[in-house]
C-alpha positions as CSV (number, residue, x, y, z in Angstrom):
1,X,11.6,11.4,-13.0
2,X,14.5,12.2,-15.3
3,X,14.7,10.6,-18.7
4,X,18.3,9.5,-19.3
5,X,17.9,10.2,-23.0
6,X,16.5,13.7,-22.6
7,X,18.6,16.7,-23.6
8,X,20.7,17.9,-20.8
9,X,20.2,14.8,-18.7
10,X,23.8,13.8,-19.2
11,X,25.4,17.2,-18.7
12,X,28.5,17.1,-16.5
13,X,28.3,18.7,-13.1
14,X,29.6,22.2,-12.7
15,X,32.4,21.4,-10.3
16,X,35.5,21.8,-12.4
17,X,35.7,18.1,-13.0
18,X,33.0,17.7,-15.7
19,X,35.2,17.2,-18.7
20,X,37.8,15.2,-16.9
21,X,40.5,16.6,-19.2
22,X,41.1,20.1,-17.8
23,X,39.5,22.2,-20.5
24,X,39.5,19.7,-23.4
25,X,43.0,18.4,-23.1
26,X,43.9,14.9,-22.0
27,X,43.0,11.3,-22.6
28,X,39.7,10.6,-24.4
29,X,38.7,7.9,-21.9
30,X,36.1,9.9,-20.0
31,X,33.5,10.2,-22.8
32,X,33.7,6.4,-23.3
33,X,33.2,5.9,-19.6
34,X,30.2,8.2,-19.7
35,X,28.7,6.3,-22.6
36,X,29.3,3.0,-20.9
37,X,27.6,4.2,-17.7
38,X,24.7,5.7,-19.6
39,X,24.1,2.5,-21.5
40,X,24.3,0.5,-18.3
41,X,21.7,2.7,-16.8
42,X,19.4,2.3,-19.8
43,X,19.7,-1.4,-19.4
44,X,18.9,-1.3,-15.7
45,X,15.8,0.7,-16.4
46,X,14.6,-1.8,-19.0
47,X,14.9,0.7,-21.9
48,X,11.4,2.0,-21.0
49,X,10.3,5.4,-22.2
50,X,9.0,6.5,-18.8
51,X,6.1,9.0,-18.7
52,X,5.6,11.6,-16.1
53,X,4.0,9.8,-13.2
54,X,1.5,11.2,-10.8
55,X,1.2,9.1,-7.5
56,X,-2.0,9.0,-5.5
57,X,-1.9,7.4,-2.0
58,X,-5.2,6.0,-0.9
59,X,-7.0,2.9,0.2
60,X,-8.9,2.4,-3.1
61,X,-8.8,3.5,-6.7
62,X,-11.7,5.1,-8.5
63,X,-15.1,3.5,-8.4
64,X,-15.1,2.5,-12.1
65,X,-11.6,1.0,-11.8
66,X,-12.5,-1.0,-8.7
67,X,-15.6,-2.5,-10.5
68,X,-13.6,-3.3,-13.7
69,X,-11.0,-5.2,-11.8
70,X,-13.6,-7.7,-10.7
71,X,-13.8,-9.2,-14.2
72,X,-11.1,-10.8,-16.3
73,X,-11.0,-10.3,-20.0
74,X,-11.8,-14.0,-20.5
75,X,-15.2,-13.4,-18.8
76,X,-16.3,-10.7,-21.3
77,X,-18.6,-13.0,-23.3
78,X,-20.6,-13.7,-20.2
79,X,-21.9,-10.1,-20.2
80,X,-24.0,-11.0,-23.2
81,X,-25.1,-14.3,-21.5
82,X,-26.3,-12.4,-18.4
83,X,-28.2,-9.9,-20.6
84,X,-29.9,-12.7,-22.5
85,X,-30.9,-14.6,-19.3
86,X,-32.5,-11.4,-17.9
87,X,-34.4,-10.5,-21.0
88,X,-35.8,-14.0,-21.4
89,X,-37.0,-13.9,-17.8
90,X,-38.2,-10.3,-17.9
91,X,-40.4,-10.8,-21.0
92,X,-42.2,-13.6,-19.3
93,X,-43.1,-11.4,-16.3
94,X,-43.5,-7.9,-17.8
95,X,-45.0,-7.1,-21.1
96,X,-44.2,-4.1,-23.4
97,X,-41.9,-2.3,-21.0
98,X,-38.2,-2.2,-20.1
99,X,-36.6,-2.2,-16.7
100,X,-35.9,1.5,-16.6
101,X,-39.5,2.3,-17.5
102,X,-40.9,0.5,-14.5
103,X,-42.0,2.2,-11.3
104,X,-40.2,1.4,-8.1
105,X,-43.0,-0.8,-6.8
106,X,-43.0,-2.8,-10.0
107,X,-39.3,-3.2,-9.9
108,X,-39.5,-4.5,-6.3
109,X,-42.2,-6.9,-7.3
110,X,-40.1,-8.3,-10.1
111,X,-37.0,-8.7,-7.8
112,X,-39.2,-10.6,-5.4
113,X,-40.2,-12.9,-8.2
114,X,-36.6,-13.5,-9.1
115,X,-35.7,-14.4,-5.5
116,X,-38.6,-16.9,-5.5
117,X,-37.4,-18.5,-8.7
118,X,-33.9,-18.9,-7.1
119,X,-35.3,-21.5,-4.8
120,X,-35.4,-24.4,-7.3
121,X,-33.7,-27.7,-7.4
122,X,-32.4,-27.5,-10.9
123,X,-28.9,-26.0,-10.9
124,X,-29.3,-24.9,-14.5
125,X,-32.5,-22.9,-13.8
126,X,-31.0,-21.5,-10.6
127,X,-27.9,-20.3,-12.5
128,X,-30.1,-18.5,-15.2
129,X,-32.0,-16.6,-12.5
130,X,-28.7,-15.7,-10.7
131,X,-27.3,-14.4,-14.0
132,X,-30.5,-12.2,-14.4
133,X,-29.8,-10.8,-10.9
134,X,-26.2,-10.2,-11.9
135,X,-27.3,-8.3,-14.9
136,X,-29.3,-6.0,-12.7
137,X,-26.3,-5.4,-10.4
138,X,-24.2,-4.7,-13.5
139,X,-26.5,-1.7,-14.3
140,X,-28.8,-3.1,-17.1
141,X,-26.2,-1.8,-19.6
142,X,-28.4,-2.9,-22.5
143,X,-30.7,0.1,-21.8
144,X,-28.0,2.7,-21.1
145,X,-26.2,5.0,-23.5
146,X,-23.1,5.9,-21.6
147,X,-20.7,4.6,-18.9
148,X,-22.0,7.1,-16.4
149,X,-25.5,5.7,-16.8
150,X,-24.3,2.2,-16.3
151,X,-22.6,3.1,-13.1
152,X,-25.6,5.1,-11.9
153,X,-28.1,2.3,-12.5
154,X,-25.7,-0.3,-11.1
155,X,-25.7,1.6,-7.8
156,X,-29.4,2.1,-7.8
157,X,-30.1,-1.5,-8.6
158,X,-27.7,-2.7,-5.9
159,X,-29.5,-0.7,-3.2
160,X,-32.8,-2.0,-4.5
161,X,-31.6,-5.6,-4.4
162,X,-30.3,-5.3,-0.9
163,X,-33.6,-3.8,0.4
164,X,-35.4,-6.8,-1.0
165,X,-33.1,-9.3,0.8
166,X,-31.0,-10.4,-2.2
167,X,-27.7,-10.5,-0.2
168,X,-29.1,-13.0,2.3
169,X,-30.4,-15.2,-0.4
170,X,-27.1,-15.3,-2.2
171,X,-25.3,-15.9,1.0
172,X,-27.2,-19.1,1.5
173,X,-26.4,-20.1,-2.1
174,X,-22.7,-19.4,-1.4
175,X,-22.8,-21.7,1.5
176,X,-24.3,-24.4,-0.7
177,X,-21.6,-24.0,-3.4
178,X,-18.8,-24.0,-0.8
179,X,-20.0,-27.3,0.6
180,X,-20.6,-28.8,-2.8
181,X,-18.3,-31.9,-2.6
182,X,-19.2,-33.0,-6.2
183,X,-17.8,-29.8,-7.7
184,X,-14.6,-30.1,-5.6
185,X,-14.0,-33.7,-6.5
186,X,-14.7,-33.0,-10.2
187,X,-12.1,-30.2,-10.1
188,X,-9.6,-32.4,-8.4
189,X,-9.8,-35.0,-11.1
190,X,-9.2,-32.6,-14.0
191,X,-5.7,-32.1,-15.2
192,X,-6.4,-28.4,-16.1
193,X,-8.9,-26.2,-14.4
194,X,-10.6,-23.3,-16.3
195,X,-13.3,-20.7,-15.7
196,X,-16.0,-23.2,-16.6
197,X,-15.4,-25.0,-13.3
198,X,-16.3,-22.0,-11.2
199,X,-19.2,-20.5,-13.1
200,X,-21.7,-20.6,-10.2
201,X,-19.3,-19.3,-7.7
202,X,-18.2,-16.5,-9.9
203,X,-21.8,-15.4,-10.5
204,X,-22.6,-15.4,-6.8
205,X,-19.4,-13.6,-5.8
206,X,-19.8,-11.0,-8.5
207,X,-23.3,-10.1,-7.3
208,X,-22.1,-9.8,-3.7
209,X,-19.0,-7.8,-4.6
210,X,-21.1,-5.3,-6.7
211,X,-23.5,-4.9,-3.8
212,X,-20.7,-4.3,-1.2
213,X,-18.8,-1.9,-3.4
214,X,-21.8,0.2,-4.6
215,X,-23.4,0.4,-1.1
216,X,-20.0,1.1,0.5
217,X,-19.5,4.2,-1.7
218,X,-20.8,7.3,0.1
219,X,-22.0,10.4,-1.8
220,X,-23.6,13.6,-0.6
221,X,-26.6,13.1,-2.8
222,X,-27.6,9.8,-1.2
223,X,-31.1,9.8,0.2
224,X,-32.0,9.1,3.9
225,X,-33.2,5.6,2.9
226,X,-29.8,4.8,1.3
227,X,-27.9,6.0,4.3
228,X,-30.0,3.9,6.6
229,X,-29.5,0.9,4.4
230,X,-25.8,1.4,4.3
231,X,-25.6,1.5,8.1
232,X,-27.8,-1.6,8.4
233,X,-25.7,-3.5,5.8
234,X,-22.5,-2.6,7.6
235,X,-23.9,-3.9,10.9
236,X,-25.0,-7.2,9.3
237,X,-21.5,-7.7,7.8
238,X,-19.7,-6.7,11.0
239,X,-21.5,-8.8,13.7
240,X,-22.7,-12.4,13.9
241,X,-26.3,-12.5,12.7
242,X,-28.6,-15.5,13.4
243,X,-25.8,-17.4,15.3
244,X,-23.5,-17.3,12.2
245,X,-19.9,-16.1,11.9
246,X,-19.1,-12.7,10.4
247,X,-19.1,-12.7,6.6
248,X,-15.3,-12.0,6.5
249,X,-14.5,-15.2,8.3
250,X,-16.5,-17.2,5.7
251,X,-14.3,-15.7,3.0
252,X,-11.1,-16.4,5.1
253,X,-12.2,-20.0,5.3
254,X,-12.5,-20.1,1.5
255,X,-9.0,-18.8,1.2
256,X,-7.6,-21.5,3.4
257,X,-9.6,-24.2,1.7
258,X,-8.3,-23.0,-1.7
259,X,-4.7,-23.1,-0.5
260,X,-5.0,-26.5,1.1
261,X,-5.9,-28.0,-2.3
262,X,-9.3,-29.1,-1.3
263,X,-11.1,-26.6,-3.6
264,X,-8.7,-25.6,-6.5
265,X,-11.7,-24.3,-8.5
266,X,-12.4,-21.4,-6.2
267,X,-12.2,-18.0,-8.1
268,X,-9.6,-16.7,-5.7
269,X,-9.3,-13.2,-7.2
270,X,-13.0,-12.5,-6.6
271,X,-12.8,-14.0,-3.1
272,X,-9.8,-11.8,-2.2
273,X,-11.4,-8.7,-3.7
274,X,-14.6,-9.3,-1.8
275,X,-12.8,-10.0,1.4
276,X,-10.8,-6.8,1.1
277,X,-13.9,-4.7,0.5
278,X,-15.9,-6.3,3.3
279,X,-13.0,-5.6,5.8
280,X,-12.8,-2.0,4.5
281,X,-16.6,-1.6,4.7
282,X,-16.9,-3.0,8.2
283,X,-13.8,-1.6,9.9
284,X,-13.3,1.6,7.8
285,X,-10.8,3.0,5.4
286,X,-8.0,5.4,6.1
287,X,-10.3,8.4,6.9
288,X,-12.4,6.3,9.3
289,X,-9.2,5.0,10.9
290,X,-7.9,8.5,11.5
291,X,-11.2,9.5,13.1
292,X,-11.1,6.4,15.4
293,X,-7.6,7.3,16.4
294,X,-8.5,10.8,17.3
295,X,-11.6,9.6,19.2
296,X,-9.6,7.0,21.1
297,X,-6.9,9.5,22.2
298,X,-9.6,11.8,23.4
299,X,-11.1,9.0,25.5
300,X,-7.8,8.1,27.0
301,X,-7.0,11.8,27.9
302,X,-4.1,12.1,25.6
303,X,-3.1,15.3,23.7
304,X,-4.4,15.4,20.1
305,X,-2.2,14.5,17.2
306,X,-0.2,17.2,15.5
307,X,-1.3,16.1,12.0
308,X,-2.9,13.4,10.0
309,X,-0.3,11.0,8.9
310,X,-2.3,9.8,5.9
311,X,-2.7,13.4,4.6
312,X,1.1,13.9,5.1
313,X,1.8,10.8,3.0
314,X,-0.6,11.9,0.3
315,X,1.4,15.2,-0.1
316,X,4.7,13.4,-0.4
317,X,6.2,12.7,-3.9
318,X,6.4,9.1,-5.2
319,X,9.7,7.3,-4.5
320,X,12.0,7.2,-7.5
321,X,15.7,6.6,-8.2
322,X,18.0,9.6,-7.3
323,X,18.4,12.0,-10.1
324,X,22.0,12.6,-9.4
325,X,23.1,9.0,-10.0
326,X,24.4,9.8,-13.5
327,X,26.3,12.8,-12.4
328,X,27.8,10.9,-9.5
329,X,28.9,8.1,-11.8
330,X,30.5,10.5,-14.3
331,X,32.4,12.3,-11.5
332,X,33.7,9.0,-10.3
333,X,34.7,7.9,-13.8
334,X,36.3,11.1,-14.8
335,X,40.0,11.5,-13.9
336,X,41.2,14.6,-12.0
337,X,42.8,17.4,-14.1
338,X,46.1,16.9,-12.2
339,X,47.4,15.0,-9.3
340,X,48.1,18.2,-7.4
341,X,44.6,19.6,-8.0
342,X,43.0,16.3,-7.0
343,X,45.1,16.0,-3.9
344,X,44.3,19.6,-2.8
345,X,40.6,19.0,-3.4
346,X,40.5,15.9,-1.3
347,X,42.5,17.7,1.4
348,X,40.0,20.6,1.4
349,X,37.1,18.2,1.9
350,X,39.0,16.5,4.7
351,X,39.6,19.9,6.4
352,X,35.9,20.9,5.9
353,X,34.6,17.8,7.6
354,X,37.0,18.0,10.4
355,X,36.2,21.7,11.1
356,X,32.4,20.9,11.0
357,X,33.0,18.3,13.8
358,X,35.2,20.8,15.7
359,X,32.2,23.1,16.0
360,X,30.5,20.6,18.4
361,X,33.6,19.2,20.0
362,X,35.1,22.6,20.9
363,X,35.8,23.2,24.6
364,X,34.9,19.6,25.4
365,X,36.8,18.6,28.5
366,X,36.2,14.9,27.8
367,X,37.5,15.1,24.2
368,X,40.6,12.9,23.7
369,X,42.9,12.9,20.8
370,X,43.5,9.5,19.2
371,X,47.0,8.7,17.7
372,X,47.1,8.9,14.0
373,X,47.4,5.7,12.0
374,X,50.1,4.9,9.5
375,X,47.8,5.6,6.6
376,X,46.9,9.0,7.9
377,X,50.6,9.8,8.5
378,X,51.5,8.8,4.9
379,X,48.6,10.9,3.5
380,X,49.7,13.8,5.7
381,X,53.2,13.4,4.3
382,X,52.1,13.4,0.7
383,X,50.0,16.6,1.2
384,X,52.6,18.5,3.4
385,X,53.7,20.7,0.5
386,X,50.1,21.8,-0.3
387,X,48.8,22.2,3.3
388,X,50.1,25.7,3.8
389,X,48.5,26.9,0.6
390,X,45.2,25.4,1.7
391,X,45.4,27.0,5.1
392,X,45.9,30.4,3.5
393,X,42.7,29.8,1.4
394,X,40.8,28.8,4.5
395,X,41.9,32.0,6.3
396,X,40.8,34.2,3.4
397,X,37.5,32.4,2.7
398,X,36.3,30.1,5.5
399,X,34.5,27.0,4.3
400,X,32.4,26.6,7.4
401,X,30.4,29.2,9.4
402,X,31.7,30.3,12.7
403,X,30.7,28.3,15.8
404,X,27.2,29.3,17.1
405,X,26.8,31.1,20.4
406,X,26.6,29.0,23.5
407,X,23.2,30.4,24.6
408,X,20.8,27.7,25.7
409,X,18.4,26.4,23.0
410,X,14.8,27.6,23.2
411,X,11.7,26.2,21.7
412,X,11.6,28.9,19.0
413,X,15.1,28.1,17.9
414,X,14.7,24.4,17.4
415,X,14.1,24.1,13.7
416,X,13.8,20.7,11.9
417,X,14.9,20.1,8.4
418,X,12.6,21.5,5.8
419,X,12.2,18.1,4.1
420,X,10.9,16.4,7.2
421,X,7.4,15.3,6.3
422,X,5.8,15.2,9.8
423,X,6.4,16.4,13.3
424,X,8.9,14.3,15.2
425,X,7.6,12.3,18.2
426,X,9.7,11.4,21.2
427,X,8.6,9.2,24.0
428,X,10.0,9.1,27.5
429,X,11.4,5.6,26.9
430,X,13.4,7.0,23.9
431,X,15.2,9.5,26.1
432,X,15.9,6.9,28.8
433,X,17.2,4.4,26.2
434,X,19.5,7.1,24.7
435,X,20.9,8.1,28.0
436,X,21.4,4.5,29.1
437,X,23.5,3.8,26.0
438,X,25.5,7.1,26.4
439,X,26.2,6.5,30.1
440,X,27.3,2.9,29.5
441,X,29.7,4.2,26.8
442,X,31.2,7.2,28.5
443,X,30.8,6.5,32.3
444,X,30.3,2.8,32.7
445,X,27.1,2.8,34.7
446,X,23.5,3.9,34.4
447,X,21.2,6.0,36.6
448,X,17.9,4.2,35.8
449,X,15.1,6.5,34.7
450,X,16.9,9.7,35.6
451,X,16.8,12.0,32.5
452,X,18.1,15.2,34.1
453,X,21.5,14.3,35.4
454,X,24.0,14.7,32.6
455,X,27.3,14.9,34.6
456,X,30.2,13.2,32.9
457,X,28.7,13.2,29.4
458,X,30.2,15.1,26.5
459,X,28.5,18.3,25.2
460,X,27.0,16.7,22.1
461,X,25.0,14.4,24.4
462,X,23.8,17.4,26.3
463,X,22.6,19.1,23.1
464,X,20.9,15.9,21.9
465,X,19.0,15.5,25.2
466,X,17.9,19.1,25.0
467,X,16.6,18.6,21.4
468,X,14.8,15.4,22.3
469,X,13.1,17.1,25.3
470,X,12.0,20.1,23.1
471,X,10.6,18.1,20.2
472,X,7.2,17.6,21.9
473,X,6.9,21.2,22.8
474,X,7.5,22.4,19.3
475,X,5.0,19.9,18.0
476,X,2.4,21.0,20.5
477,X,2.8,24.7,19.5
478,X,2.6,23.9,15.8
479,X,-0.6,22.0,16.3
480,X,-2.4,24.8,18.1
481,X,-2.5,23.3,21.6
482,X,-3.1,25.7,24.4
483,X,-0.5,26.8,26.9
484,X,-1.7,24.4,29.7
485,X,-1.8,21.5,27.3
486,X,1.6,22.4,25.9
487,X,3.1,22.3,29.4
488,X,1.4,19.0,30.0
489,X,2.8,17.6,26.8
490,X,6.3,18.8,27.7
491,X,6.2,17.1,31.0
492,X,4.8,13.8,29.8
493,X,6.5,13.8,26.4
494,X,4.7,11.9,23.6
495,X,2.4,9.1,24.8
496,X,0.9,6.7,22.3
497,X,-2.2,4.7,22.6
498,X,-0.1,1.5,22.6
499,X,1.8,2.8,25.7
500,X,-1.4,3.2,27.6
501,X,-2.7,-0.2,26.5
502,X,0.6,-1.9,27.6
503,X,0.5,-0.1,31.0
504,X,-3.1,-1.2,31.5
505,X,-2.2,-4.8,30.8
506,X,0.7,-4.7,33.2
507,X,-1.6,-3.3,36.0
508,X,-4.2,-6.0,35.3
509,X,-1.5,-8.6,35.5
510,X,-0.2,-7.3,38.8
511,X,-3.6,-6.8,40.5
512,X,-6.1,-9.2,38.8
513,X,-8.4,-9.6,41.8
514,X,-8.7,-5.9,42.8
515,X,-9.1,-4.5,39.3
516,X,-11.4,-7.3,38.2
517,X,-12.1,-8.5,34.6
518,X,-11.4,-6.0,31.8
519,X,-14.4,-4.8,30.0
520,X,-13.7,-5.1,26.2
521,X,-16.0,-3.2,23.9
522,X,-17.7,-5.2,21.2
523,X,-16.4,-3.3,18.2
524,X,-16.3,-4.7,14.7
525,X,-12.5,-5.0,14.9
526,X,-12.7,-6.9,18.2
527,X,-15.3,-9.3,16.9
528,X,-13.3,-10.0,13.7
529,X,-10.1,-10.6,15.7
530,X,-11.9,-13.0,18.1
531,X,-13.2,-14.9,15.1
532,X,-9.8,-15.0,13.4
533,X,-7.8,-15.8,16.6
534,X,-7.8,-19.7,16.5
535,X,-7.1,-20.0,12.8
536,X,-5.0,-16.8,12.4
537,X,-1.7,-18.6,11.5
538,X,-3.4,-20.6,8.8
539,X,-5.0,-17.3,7.4
540,X,-1.7,-15.5,7.3
541,X,0.1,-18.5,5.7
542,X,-2.6,-18.8,3.0
543,X,-2.5,-15.2,2.1
544,X,1.3,-15.2,1.8
545,X,1.2,-18.4,-0.3
546,X,-1.1,-16.7,-2.8
547,X,1.0,-13.6,-2.7
548,X,4.1,-15.7,-3.5
549,X,2.3,-17.3,-6.4
550,X,1.4,-13.9,-7.8
551,X,4.9,-12.4,-7.4
552,X,6.3,-11.3,-10.7
553,X,9.7,-12.9,-10.1
554,X,8.3,-16.3,-9.0
555,X,9.2,-19.4,-11.0
556,X,6.6,-22.1,-11.6
557,X,6.9,-25.0,-9.2
558,X,5.1,-28.3,-9.1
559,X,4.0,-27.7,-5.5
560,X,2.8,-24.1,-6.0
561,X,-0.9,-23.3,-6.0
562,X,-2.8,-22.5,-9.2
563,X,-4.2,-18.9,-9.0
564,X,-5.2,-18.8,-12.6
565,X,-8.2,-21.1,-12.4
566,X,-10.6,-18.1,-12.9
567,X,-8.8,-16.6,-15.8
568,X,-7.8,-19.4,-18.1
569,X,-10.4,-20.2,-20.8
570,X,-11.7,-23.7,-21.6
571,X,-9.8,-23.7,-25.0
572,X,-6.3,-22.5,-25.0
573,X,-5.4,-19.8,-27.5
574,X,-4.3,-20.9,-31.0
575,X,-3.3,-17.5,-32.5
576,X,-0.6,-15.0,-31.6
577,X,-3.3,-12.3,-30.9
578,X,-5.2,-14.6,-28.5
579,X,-1.9,-15.5,-26.8
580,X,-1.0,-11.8,-26.3
581,X,-4.5,-11.0,-25.0
582,X,-4.3,-14.0,-22.5
583,X,-0.8,-13.0,-21.4
584,X,-2.0,-9.5,-20.6
585,X,-5.0,-10.9,-18.8
586,X,-2.9,-13.2,-16.7
587,X,-0.5,-10.4,-15.7
588,X,-3.4,-8.1,-14.9
589,X,-4.9,-11.0,-12.8
590,X,-1.8,-11.3,-10.7
591,X,-1.5,-7.5,-10.2
592,X,-5.1,-7.4,-8.8
593,X,-4.4,-10.3,-6.5
594,X,-1.2,-8.6,-5.2
595,X,-3.2,-5.4,-4.7
596,X,-6.0,-7.0,-2.8
597,X,-3.7,-9.0,-0.4
598,X,-1.3,-6.2,0.3
599,X,-4.2,-3.7,1.0
600,X,-6.0,-6.3,3.2
601,X,-2.9,-7.0,5.3
602,X,-2.1,-3.3,5.7
603,X,-5.7,-2.5,6.7
604,X,-5.8,-5.4,9.2
605,X,-2.5,-4.3,10.8
606,X,-3.6,-0.7,11.1
607,X,-6.9,-1.5,12.7
608,X,-5.5,-4.2,15.0
609,X,-2.8,-1.8,16.2
610,X,-5.4,0.8,17.1
611,X,-7.7,-1.8,18.7
612,X,-4.9,-3.3,20.9
613,X,-1.2,-3.3,20.4
614,X,-0.9,-7.0,21.4
615,X,-3.3,-8.0,18.6
616,X,-1.1,-6.1,16.1
617,X,2.0,-7.8,17.5
618,X,0.4,-11.3,17.3
619,X,-0.5,-10.8,13.6
620,X,2.9,-9.4,12.8
621,X,4.6,-12.3,14.6
622,X,2.8,-14.8,12.4
623,X,3.6,-12.8,9.3
624,X,7.3,-12.9,10.2
625,X,7.1,-16.7,10.9
626,X,5.6,-17.2,7.4
627,X,8.5,-15.3,5.8
628,X,6.6,-12.2,4.9
629,X,9.7,-10.0,5.0
630,X,11.7,-12.0,2.4
631,X,8.5,-12.1,0.3
632,X,8.2,-8.3,0.3
633,X,11.9,-8.0,-0.6
634,X,11.2,-10.4,-3.5
635,X,8.9,-7.8,-5.0
636,X,11.7,-5.2,-4.9
637,X,14.3,-7.6,-6.4
638,X,13.4,-6.5,-9.9
639,X,13.3,-3.5,-12.1
640,X,10.7,-1.4,-10.4
641,X,10.4,1.1,-13.2
642,X,9.6,-1.7,-15.7
643,X,7.2,-3.3,-13.2
644,X,5.0,-0.2,-12.7
645,X,5.0,0.6,-16.5
646,X,4.1,-2.9,-17.6
647,X,1.3,-2.9,-20.1
648,X,-1.2,-5.2,-18.4
649,X,-4.6,-3.7,-19.3
650,X,-6.7,-3.1,-22.4
651,X,-9.1,-0.1,-21.8
652,X,-11.6,-1.1,-24.4
653,X,-12.2,-4.4,-22.6
654,X,-12.6,-2.9,-19.2
655,X,-16.0,-2.7,-17.5
656,X,-18.2,-0.7,-18.1
657,X,-16.7,0.4,-21.4
658,X,-17.0,-3.0,-23.0
659,X,-20.7,-3.1,-22.3
660,X,-21.5,0.1,-24.1
661,X,-19.2,0.5,-27.0
662,X,-18.7,-1.9,-29.9
663,X,-15.4,-3.6,-29.4
664,X,-12.8,-2.6,-32.1
665,X,-10.8,-5.2,-33.8
666,X,-7.7,-5.9,-31.8
667,X,-4.4,-6.5,-33.5
668,X,-1.0,-7.5,-32.3
669,X,0.3,-4.0,-33.2
670,X,-2.4,-2.3,-31.1
671,X,-1.7,-4.5,-28.1
672,X,2.0,-4.0,-28.3
673,X,2.1,-0.2,-28.8
674,X,-0.7,1.1,-26.6
675,X,-0.1,3.3,-23.5
676,X,-2.0,2.2,-20.4
677,X,-3.0,3.9,-17.1
678,X,-0.2,2.8,-14.8
679,X,-1.1,1.0,-11.6
680,X,1.6,0.4,-9.0
681,X,0.6,-2.2,-6.5
682,X,3.1,-2.0,-3.6
683,X,3.0,-4.7,-0.8
684,X,3.8,-2.0,1.7
685,X,1.2,0.6,0.7
686,X,-1.7,1.3,-1.5
687,X,-1.5,3.7,-4.3
688,X,-1.9,4.3,-8.0
689,X,0.4,6.0,-10.5
690,X,-0.9,7.4,-13.7
691,X,0.7,9.3,-16.6
692,X,-0.4,12.9,-16.9
693,X,-1.7,12.2,-20.4
694,X,-2.4,8.9,-22.0
695,X,-4.1,7.5,-25.1
696,X,-5.2,4.1,-26.3
């Protein structure tokens, strides 16, 4: 990305019009115009010193970053509370040893004792035991020396907790807290809700999130027992166990209950993060999605894909404003050296474009000449004196290459632009639709599904049809398909999984008795869709409501939902430093919510489209009904560069760094001048952008 203040960034283009005064002579208005344009551009970019950005496209960020986003900076004092609750309970059960010094059997025995002590009537005692379990899931950081050790023991403890049945026990406690009408009514009566109103829910959701995120992470060094536990855990979360709904549906119900105003104390950020990771764990991320797509095409007898679209997107550069905007503005502001030279230059461009079109319209029997308009006649009269000179120049040095030979195009000669990121795909319906439009325009009638008869159509249409028919052949050859499969792909063009699914539905609708009932495989995606079907409109509206409340350009309204209940402290800040820290925490809180919702919607749409195209269309329809498209445009109705470079994180307060190192003294200067790792949360994709080098 070009810095407008860098040396050479504002150099004029080398086209003879850079100075705007013909070699230094003329009016001094051009430099002033350039400075005005340059200052306007600085203002549009928010006067941000933009670092060099490195974009990574993926479904998740790094493991440590995903764990740190679970906690807000307001919750940092609770790390010490969790440690104190664990140490008090551990000393009563084990004498003279620490957790890391115990054997595995002793650790399992202690965890079983913790689960037994969870089944008490007193909420205060139950909360202390739950905090002790949370301390184990957080990695027993009091006995570790580095962040790597904290992450290692957090993963080890989460597998141990799952093997002892901790997740099922916390799921029962979560059901109890959701149905706790006393907590809901107490929150409704309060004028301002803080993190103190959701303490029990935050502890339960934190333990469950840490278990899902740590067990979901696959590594080559995992033992056979851990791999088996991961597979079992995925099955438990995907399917209905013990006549209960899948876990994702429970979290969806929490989202709708929160948006309806019946439970304003729910920690919605933790609910959304857990829901996103559960869907990703059960359905699969981008890599699993691509593997399922390849497997499904093979089952349907379709040719394999030419490339992995996710890998293609990963290799693309991040979108940024065009680098030639400044030069374009300067060339527009600068006056021409002389009227004659400017007129000749514009005439030359006109002739160039016209000759380029004549290459394809040459020898066209159907080409007709349209009468010139009055404006064209006037411009032709003005340039009559210079036309002869221009034609002489054209004869000496042609501006366009000679017309290509009229030999028929072959598969080897069809070359696509070098910048095209992936292989083009053409369906039979695309060719039929193109020919239908062309015949209606030039002939006045259509020939149905006939794609071979081109009589009466101009030559550019002939060339376009040839190119469309050869796209699939080139893609097949580039993907290494054999000769027999290449011919098959040429004959049948590109056939998507959605086309096969639509055709099967049409056949079932025509012959319901002879074909019988369709056998639908019980996949995790199908089970999730069946569970979401009856309340799908409410789920989509609830997610978009939260997304609207977290939009950076949204204004506070009286009827909007409060998404800051799990980030605001009990006592509001009284100093400038506390206000700055809370402001950073609130903006970070909104960014994480936007990330989780956008990633969740994108993941659901991708999996539903692969499972069945009509499921994808139904979800998309309700998103459109809920004004999803204007909401996405709302995110782009701002200064994107300032948005992605906003300073909304404090590294020393992120987990696990805050649990190991002594926190330095924060000042208003350190909060205002630090450089952060940039995170760009886009509603249309998942990715992160980071500076090449950064310091805190």
